C-alpha positions, 0 to 999 in steps of 0.5 A: 089291256083294252082291245077293239075288235078289228072288223074288215067286212064290207057289210057292217055287223049293225046291218047284219044284226038287222038281217038276223031279225028277219022273218025269213029264216034263211036270211036270219040264219045266214046273217047269224052265221056271217056275224059268227064268222066275222067275230072269229076273223076279228079275234084271229086278226087281233090275236095276230096283232097282239103277237106282232108287237104293234100297238093294241091301244089307241093312240090319239090324234091325226098322223099323216104321211104322203109318199111320192112314187115318182111314176114307179110301183115302189110303195116304200118311196120317199116321204114328201109330207108328214103331219104338220109339214108346210105346204108342198108345191105338188097338188097331188101331195096336197090333195092326198094330205087334205083328203086324209085329214078329211077321212080322219075327221070323218071317222073321229066326228061321226063314229068316235074312232081314232083313225080308220082302225080305231087304234090311231093308225097313221094314215099313209098315202102314195101319189104318182103311182106307176105310169098312166095308172088311172086308178086308186086303191087301198092295199091294207096299209095305205091309199095309192093314187095314180096320175092317169094319162095327163098328171091331172087324175086326182078326182077321188072323192072323200067318200071313196077315200073313206070307204076304201080305208075302212077296216 
């Protein structure tokens, strides 16, 4: 069974590899140490993944699911749009759906990855989170978006979206 190491570090290993070649011994040793730790963390995560029964081989294709928190903090709220569903009248749902597709295409076309985890993860998002929540976050499983103060808070760029979801 093929297993891709799941990296979740902010600084990717390709940058650390360059730092590892530094003439400054302290920088080179720190980069080497960090790469070793990243590898250990990834191996531990992948061992846990194998034991969890979750898929360890990449599924292919785009899969999206959008949920509506309805101004609550419930992230297991009702699904309002899934892959291939017709347009939804809620602009926040459509923005989340569209940007999730852009994220998937970015990882597929630029990095050759099957979703953000390279295992074909379904890209989930929740909209209308909380009351007057003026932010967005990745909780490890999904992107979550608040409405801000007037229901028009959805100015999250695809770049933020992609970087927040990167594992």
